[in-house]
MARGU-278217 format. One record per residue (C-alpha): residue in three letters; x, y, z. Coordinates in steps of 0.2 Angstrom, whole numbers, plus 2048, in hexadecimal, padded with zeros to 3 digits. Last residue first. Layout:
! MARGU-278217
ALAXYZ/...
This chain:
! MARGU-278217
LYS3FBF64CB9/LYS3ECF60CC4/THR3E8F50CBA/ASP3F9F49CBE/HIS3F7F4CCD1/THR3E6F44CD0/LYS3EDF34CC8/LEU3FBF34CD4/ILE3EFF35CE3/ASN3E4F27CDC/LEU3F3F1CCD9/PHE3F9F1ECEB/LEU3E8F1CCF2/GLN3E6F0BCE9/GLU3F7F06CEF/LEU3F2F0BD01/ARG3E3F01D00/ASN3ECEF1CFB/GLY3E6EE4CEF/LYS3D3EE0CEE/PRO3CCEDFCFF/LYS3C5ECFD05/LEU3B5EC4D05/ASP3B3EB2D05/LYS3A5EA5D04/VAL397EB1D02/THR387EA8CFF/ILE37BEAECF1/GLY369EACCF2/ASN364EBECEE/GLU361EC1D01/HIS372EBAD04/LEU37AEC7CF8/LEU371ED5D00/SER377ECFD12/VAL389ECED0C/LEU388EDFD04/ASP381EE7D14/THR38EEDFD1F/VAL39CEE5D13/ASN398EF7D15/GLN392F06D0B/ASN393F18D10/LEU3A6F1AD0A/GLY3A3F11CFA/LEU3A4EFECF7/ASP3AAEF8CE6/VAL3A6EE6CE3/GLU3B0ED8CDA/MET3A9EC7CD6/THR3AFEB5CD7/SER3A7EA4CD5/ASP3A6EA1CC2/ASP3B3EAFCBE/ILE3B6EC2CC0/VAL3A4EC8CC1/LYS3A2EDBCC5/LEU395EE0CD1/ASP38FEF2CD4/PHE387EF4CE5/ASP378F00CE8/GLN36AEF4CE6/ILE372EE4CDF/LYS379EEACCF/GLY380EE1CBF/GLN38BED3CBA/GLY383EC2CBB/ILE37AEBACCA/LEU389EAFCCF/LYS38AEA0CDA/ASN392E9ACEA/VAL39BEAACED/THR3ADEB1CEE/VAL3ADEC4CF0/VAL3BCECFCEB/TYR3BAEE0CF3/THR3BEEF1CEB/GLN3BFF00CF7/LYS3B7F11CF4/GLU3BAF23CF6/LEU3CBF21CFE/SER3CEF2ED0C/ASN3CFF20D19/VAL3DFF1AD12/LEU3E6F2CD14/ASN3E0F2ED25/LYS3E7F1DD2B/VAL3F8F1FD23/THR3FAF30D2C/GLY3FDF3FD20/SER406F44D10/LYS401F47CFE/VAL409F4ECEE/ILE41BF50CF5/GLU425F57CE6/GLY434F50CDD/GLU42CF47CCF/LYS41FF3FCDA/ILE420F3DCED/ILE414F35CF8/ALA416F38D0B/VAL411F2BD18/THR40EF2BD2B/LYS40BF1DD38/CYS415F0FD2E/LEU416EFDD30/GLN408EF3D27/GLU402F01D1C/ALA414F05D16/GLU417EF2D13/GLU407EF0D0A/LEU40EEFDCFE/TYR41DEF2CFA/HIS427EFFCEF/THR42FF05CFE/THR438F14D06/LEU438F14D19/LEU43DF21D26/ILE43EF19D37/THR440F23D48/THR446F17D56/GLY43DF18D66/ASN43AF06D6C/LYS42AF05D63/ASN434F08D53/LEU440EFAD56/ALA431EEED5A/SER429EF3D49/LEU43AEF0D40/TYR43CEDFD47/ASN42AEDAD43/TRP42CEE1D31/MET43CED7D2F/GLU433EC7D34/HIS425ECCD28/ARG432ECED19/LEU43AEBED1E/GLU42AEB4D1B/VAL425EBED0B/ASP436EBBD02/VAL442ECAD01/GLY446ED1CF0/ALA444EE3CF6/THR441EE3D09/PRO44BEF2D0E/GLU446EFED00/ASP450F0CD07/LEU44FF0BD1A/ILE454F1AD24/LEU456F17D37/LEU456F27D42/LYS45CF26D54/PRO46BF1CD4F/ARG471F0ED5B/HIS483F0CD54/VAL480EFAD4F/LEU46FEFFD46/ALA475F01D34/ARG480EF2D34/ALA472EE7D3B/ILE466EEED2D/MET472EEAD20/LEU475ED8D27/ARG462ED6D26/ARG462EDAD14/LYS471ECED11/MET467EC0D1A/GLY459EC3D0E/GLY464EC1CFF/SER46CEB2D06/LEU47DEB3D0F/ALA48DEABD09/ARG493EBCD01/GLY493EC4D12/PRO4A1EB8D18/GLN49CEACD26/GLY4A1EAED38/ARG491EB7D3E/LYS485EABD35/ASP47EEA3D45/TRP47BEB4D4C/LEU471EB9D3C/ASN45FEB7D43/LEU45CECAD43/ALA45BECBD56/LYS46AEC0D58/LEU474ECBD4C/ILE46EEDBD56/HIS474ED5D67/ALA484ECED61/THR488EDED58/GLU484EE8D67/LYS490EDDD72/LEU49EEDED65/ALA49BEF1D62/THR49DEF4D75/GLN4ADEEBD75/ARG4B3EF4D66/PRO4AFF05D6C/VAL4A2F0ED62/GLY4AAF1DD58/PHE49DF1ED4A/TYR4A9F16D3D/GLY4ADF09D4A/ALA49BF03D4A/GLN49CEFFD38/THR4ABEF4D3B/VAL4A1EEAD48/VAL493EE7D3B/ILE49EEE1D2D/ASP4A9ED7D3A/GLU49AECDD40/VAL495EC8D2E/LYS4A7EC3D29/GLU4AFECED1B/PHE4B0EC7D09/ILE49FECFD04/ASN4A6EE0D09/PHE496EEAD0C/ASN48CEF4CFF/PHE47CEEACFC/GLU470EF6CF2/GLN460EFECF8/PRO468F07D06/VAL466F03D19/VAL46BF13D22/GLY46EF17D35/ILE46DF29D3A/LEU471F33D4A/GLN484F34D47/LYS480F3BD36/ALA478F4BD3E/ARG488F4ED48/ASN492F4DD38/LEU487F58D2E/ASP486F66D3C/HIS486F76D32/ASP47DF74D22/LEU475F63D28/ASP46CF6DD35/PHE46CF63D45/GLU45DF64D51/HIS456F53D4D/ILE45DF50D3B/LYS45AF61D32/VAL459F65D20/LEU455F77D19/GLY454F7CD07/SER45FF7ECF8/THR469F74CEB/LYS46CF65CF6/ASN47CF5BCF6/VAL47AF48CF6/LEU483F3CD01/GLY480F45D11/THR474F39D18/LEU464F44D17/ILE469F4AD05/GLY46BF38CFF/ILE45BF33D07/ILE452F41CFE/THR45AF3DCEE/THR455F2BCF0/LYS443F30CF2/GLY442F3CCE3/ALA435F35CD8/GLY441F2CCCD/ASN43AF1BCD1/ALA428F1DCD6/GLY423F24CE7/LEU421F21CF9/LEU429F28D09/ALA423F1ED18/PHE426F24D2A/PHE427F1AD3A/ASP426F29D46/GLY431F2AD56/LYS436F3CD54/LYS42BF44D47/VAL42FF43D34/GLN42CF54D2C/LEU42CF57D19/ASN42CF66D0E/VAL433F63CFC/GLY437F72CF1/LYS439F6ACE0/LEU444F5BCE2/ALA44CF52CD4/LEU44EF61CC8/THR459F59CBA/GLY464F66CB2/THR472F59CAF/SER47CF61CBD/TYR46EF5BCC9/LYS461F67CD1/LYS45CF63CE2/THR44FF6DCEC/LEU449F6DCFE/ASN43CF79D03/GLU43DF74D15/ILE442F63D1C/THR441F5ED2E/ILE446F4DD34/ALA445F45D45/ASN439F53D4A/MET435F58D5C/
């Protein structure tokens, strides 16, 4: 069963801008799904339509079994949303912000209080429950947004750039929490500019450009489709820029080189060849993020086909 079904979805704004051009997308129940794309690609428009904030021009959109054209309110009951911008009352207490949100979904107050306590403790916000929202740090405000989205126990959680501006340590804490949430059955749709976040968290990914889905599939299969992977190699000495048999070497500085490995090449062979040439490898790691490299390759290929 799908948590999200989108068929031939279009959106044309009154300005004439065609934001979505026949998008087809399926997110299976229980999936952790990443929707990737540059600013203006159409991600936020899709989220706006899913949550009932933006009216589509044409196409079919369903949340679980509920068609948004006929059962919008029932569909919205299944969704929790964490938008990009902070949109809570900064003068209201943290606990009250979450409890009030539960009331909008018909959750009884006593149930809401218990659920709020559970979520705030899980997100390390319980000690801040009596403070106004404005007193929280940026990272804590992000966690508060997640707590508010989860208080009515939605089956689908939509995260629009949830870790933007969050430091690395806190980002990893949030990753762990979201992973556990997904393992317990919550379907998650994530948009992010941190492509390592998608590779770390998500099972499935779709890449959108100028209102069109240009690639989709499992993260593993997409990453494995890369024709080559660039590695940064730290060594005891350099032999100059050139080739060692089938490996192209690019010198970066006095102790660092870059090497591109194709699908039929492996790190072990590279290290052995360097050793045979009197070079000791001190460190070897992938350059950048593989999903980011794939993302750029796909967009470049899509532009070429136009």
